[in-house]
Kinemage of the C-alpha trace (Angstrom):
@kinemage 1
@onewidth
@group {chain A} dominant
@subgroup {mainchain}
@vectorlist {calphas} color= white
{ca met a 1} P -51.786 112.134 -8.795
{ca asn a 2} L -55.136 110.307 -8.702
{ca ser a 3} L -55.066 109.232 -12.342
{ca gly a 4} L -54.874 105.546 -11.404
{ca ile a 5} L -51.306 105.195 -12.678
{ca pro a 6} L -48.664 105.337 -9.956
{ca glu a 7} L -45.827 107.743 -10.456
{ca phe a 8} L -42.117 107.193 -9.840
{ca gly a 9} L -42.021 108.605 -6.324
{ca asp a 10} L -45.260 106.958 -5.162
{ca thr a 11} L -44.446 104.974 -2.039
{ca asn a 12} L -47.635 102.942 -2.280
{ca cys a 13} L -46.306 101.045 -5.288
{ca phe a 14} L -42.526 101.438 -5.475
{ca met a 15} L -39.318 101.546 -3.461
{ca arg a 16} L -40.115 98.973 -0.790
{ca asn a 17} L -39.612 95.201 -0.526
{ca ala a 18} L -43.368 94.911 -0.341
{ca val a 19} L -45.821 97.270 -1.947
{ca met a 20} L -49.262 98.238 -0.864
{ca cys a 21} L -51.774 97.907 -3.648
{ca arg a 22} L -54.218 100.807 -3.821
{ca val a 23} L -57.051 98.650 -5.129
{ca thr a 24} L -56.949 95.749 -2.657
{ca gly a 25} L -55.117 97.412 0.218
{ca arg a 26} L -52.867 94.359 0.686
{ca glu a 27} L -49.110 94.201 0.574
{ca arg a 28} L -47.558 92.334 -2.319
{ca pro a 29} L -43.908 91.344 -2.723
{ca leu a 30} L -41.914 93.000 -5.454
{ca pro a 31} L -41.632 92.787 -8.525
{ca thr a 32} L -45.406 92.460 -8.979
{ca val a 33} L -47.350 95.382 -10.301
{ca cys a 34} L -50.385 96.718 -8.514
{ca his a 35} L -53.888 96.213 -9.944
{ca ser a 36} L -54.016 99.716 -11.408
{ca trp a 37} L -51.319 98.652 -13.877
{ca arg a 38} L -52.821 95.220 -14.576
{ca ser a 39} L -55.866 96.753 -16.174
{ca ser a 40} L -53.735 97.941 -19.087
{ca ile a 41} L -51.133 95.132 -19.177
{ca ala a 42} L -52.125 91.486 -19.665
{ca pro a 43} L -50.712 89.076 -17.112
{ca ala a 44} L -47.923 86.794 -18.254
{ca pro a 45} L -49.251 83.430 -19.407
{ca arg a 46} L -48.535 80.489 -17.148
{ca pro a 47} L -46.960 77.381 -18.690
{ca leu a 48} L -49.441 74.596 -19.432
{ca met a 49} L -47.282 72.006 -17.720
{ca pro a 50} L -44.501 72.487 -15.243
{ca ile a 51} L -41.087 72.033 -16.784
{ca pro a 52} L -39.478 68.996 -15.178
{ca val a 53} L -36.022 69.325 -13.739
{ca arg a 54} L -33.791 66.579 -15.136
{ca thr a 55} L -30.461 65.351 -14.016
{ca pro a 56} L -27.657 65.217 -16.608
{ca glu a 57} L -28.067 61.414 -16.824
{ca glu a 58} L -31.797 61.744 -17.523
{ca thr a 59} L -31.116 64.422 -20.119
{ca ala a 60} L -28.533 62.166 -21.812
{ca arg a 61} L -31.018 59.251 -21.862
{ca trp a 62} L -33.722 61.524 -23.269
{ca val a 63} L -31.419 62.820 -26.042
{ca ala a 64} L -30.309 59.248 -26.840
{ca ala a 65} L -33.972 58.149 -27.112
{ca ile a 66} L -34.753 61.017 -29.488
{ca ile a 67} L -31.702 60.226 -31.642
{ca ala a 68} L -32.651 56.522 -31.717
{ca ala a 69} L -36.206 57.395 -32.803
{ca val a 70} L -34.944 59.662 -35.605
{ca ile a 71} L -32.539 56.958 -36.824
{ca gln a 72} L -35.386 54.399 -36.812
{ca tyr a 73} L -37.580 56.713 -38.901
{ca ile a 74} L -34.762 57.285 -41.381
{ca ile a 75} L -34.122 53.546 -41.708
{ca leu a 76} L -37.851 52.885 -42.114
{ca gly a 77} L -38.103 55.544 -44.841
{ca val a 78} L -35.141 54.098 -46.734
{ca ala a 79} L -36.558 50.574 -46.432
{ca val a 80} L -39.998 51.623 -47.687
{ca his a 81} L -38.400 53.413 -50.630
{ca ala a 82} L -35.921 50.636 -51.486
{ca phe a 83} L -38.207 47.611 -51.006
{ca pro a 84} L -39.876 47.793 -54.452
{ca gln a 85} L -36.460 48.062 -56.124
{ca tyr a 86} L -35.130 44.825 -54.645
{ca cys a 87} L -38.241 42.720 -54.084
{ca lys a 88} L -39.994 42.743 -57.423
{ca thr a 89} L -43.698 41.956 -57.478
{ca pro a 90} L -45.310 41.148 -60.838
{ca leu a 91} L -47.633 43.918 -61.984
{ca his a 92} L -49.781 42.304 -64.662
{ca thr a 93} L -51.126 39.148 -63.043
{ca ser a 94} L -54.740 39.014 -64.208
{ca ala a 95} L -56.087 35.622 -65.231
{ca leu a 96} L -57.411 37.146 -68.446
{ca ser a 97} L -54.530 38.311 -70.658
{ca gly a 98} L -54.945 40.651 -73.600
{ca arg a 99} L -54.955 37.741 -76.052
{ca ala a 100} L -57.590 35.861 -74.031
{ca trp a 101} L -59.702 39.030 -73.700
{ca leu a 102} L -59.563 39.604 -77.468
{ca asp a 103} L -60.523 35.966 -78.119
{ca glu a 104} L -63.436 36.400 -75.718
{ca leu a 105} L -64.533 39.545 -77.577
{ca leu a 106} L -64.328 37.796 -80.956
{ca ala a 107} L -66.283 34.743 -79.750
{ca gly a 108} L -68.752 36.593 -77.505
{ca his a 109} L -71.764 38.832 -78.039
{ca pro a 110} L -71.423 41.106 -81.094
{ca asp a 111} L -72.146 44.252 -79.107
{ca arg a 112} L -69.206 43.665 -76.724
{ca ile a 113} L -66.558 44.019 -79.444
{ca tyr a 114} L -68.375 47.076 -80.791
{ca ile a 115} L -68.398 48.695 -77.336
{ca ala a 116} L -64.732 47.867 -76.652
{ca leu a 117} L -63.139 48.460 -80.066
{ca gly a 118} L -65.636 50.690 -81.856
{ca met a 119} L -66.303 48.297 -84.770
{ca arg a 120} L -68.187 45.089 -85.460
{ca arg a 121} L -66.440 41.713 -85.538
{ca his a 122} L -66.605 41.270 -89.317
{ca val a 123} L -65.153 44.781 -89.861
{ca phe a 124} L -62.326 44.063 -87.391
{ca leu a 125} L -61.464 40.768 -89.107
{ca ala a 126} L -61.620 42.405 -92.572
{ca leu a 127} L -59.262 45.153 -91.366
{ca ile a 128} L -56.785 42.489 -90.161
{ca val a 129} L -56.912 40.831 -93.587
{ca gln a 130} L -56.349 44.185 -95.338
{ca ile a 131} L -53.377 45.062 -93.131
{ca arg a 132} L -51.793 41.664 -93.824
{ca ala a 133} L -52.460 42.114 -97.544
{ca leu a 134} L -50.496 45.357 -97.416
{ca gly a 135} L -47.498 43.372 -96.195
{ca tyr a 136} L -47.554 44.015 -92.465
{ca met a 137} L -46.710 40.807 -90.645
{ca glu a 138} L -45.722 39.910 -87.107
{ca ala a 139} L -42.169 38.929 -86.375
{ca glu a 140} L -41.584 35.302 -85.412
{ca asn a 141} L -40.578 36.240 -81.877
{ca ala a 142} L -43.246 38.932 -81.420
{ca ser a 143} L -45.056 38.826 -78.096
{ca val a 144} L -48.046 40.695 -79.522
{ca leu a 145} L -49.752 39.471 -82.688
{ca leu a 146} L -51.151 41.826 -85.320
{ca asp a 147} L -54.783 41.431 -84.262
{ca glu a 148} L -53.956 42.123 -80.601
{ca ser a 149} L -51.837 45.120 -81.620
{ca leu a 150} L -54.761 46.491 -83.631
{ca ala a 151} L -57.110 45.813 -80.701
{ca ile a 152} L -54.780 47.762 -78.389
{ca phe a 153} L -54.779 50.693 -80.824
{ca leu a 154} L -58.558 50.668 -81.263
{ca tyr a 155} L -59.243 50.241 -77.551
{ca thr a 156} L -56.993 53.218 -76.790
{ca cys a 157} L -58.727 55.349 -79.428
{ca val a 158} L -62.256 54.405 -78.326
{ca thr a 159} L -61.756 54.750 -74.580
{ca gly a 160} L -59.150 57.528 -74.517
{ca leu a 161} L -57.487 55.883 -71.533
{ca ala a 162} L -53.896 56.429 -70.514
{ca ile a 163} L -51.207 53.831 -71.215
{ca asp a 164} L -51.391 52.658 -67.584
{ca his a 165} L -55.024 51.590 -67.968
{ca val a 166} L -54.529 50.030 -71.383
{ca ala a 167} L -51.493 48.106 -70.135
{ca glu a 168} L -53.587 46.782 -67.237
{ca arg a 169} L -56.408 45.752 -69.578
{ca phe a 170} L -54.112 43.911 -72.005
{ca gln a 171} L -51.642 42.702 -69.346
{ca his a 172} L -48.576 44.076 -71.148
{ca ser a 173} L -45.821 46.460 -70.102
{ca his a 174} L -45.938 50.169 -70.887
{ca ser a 175} L -43.205 49.817 -73.489
{ca thr a 176} L -45.151 47.066 -75.299
{ca ile a 177} L -48.324 49.151 -75.337
{ca ser a 178} L -46.619 52.293 -76.597
{ca glu a 179} L -44.814 50.588 -79.508
């Protein structure tokens, strides 16, 4: 009976409106458990904040505020997603277009064209002449001339960049670069 755990018929811990705890000697109201049981059972955690008691009107206002916030987030998400579809912003707006950059390479320092295209200026110009001699010509309405098209090809081969980067360098669309 002295094992520290009260038994069913023990009047010190059960069967009264108040129990006498063996450890402290004080009476405690039911349904608390005496200290001999608390050593093996962790006490129930207390809430961090007291739960406020709301009236039905306050609860309805709180639910309406939550619903309004969710609707605002949904509308904001749709607007952020749809804005680029309806309000177009030009992508390739650099002052130096692909044609101007190629002209700068051809007129500039000889090492710049070698670094960018992998060949010297006279070799690049001779290759353009040879391609034209084989019968390849630009169309009258072509937006990219033969020398710029060759420069795009060589620049892609030398740098190994993706179409996105090459399109940004030459200020053309992805479809123009990949043709």
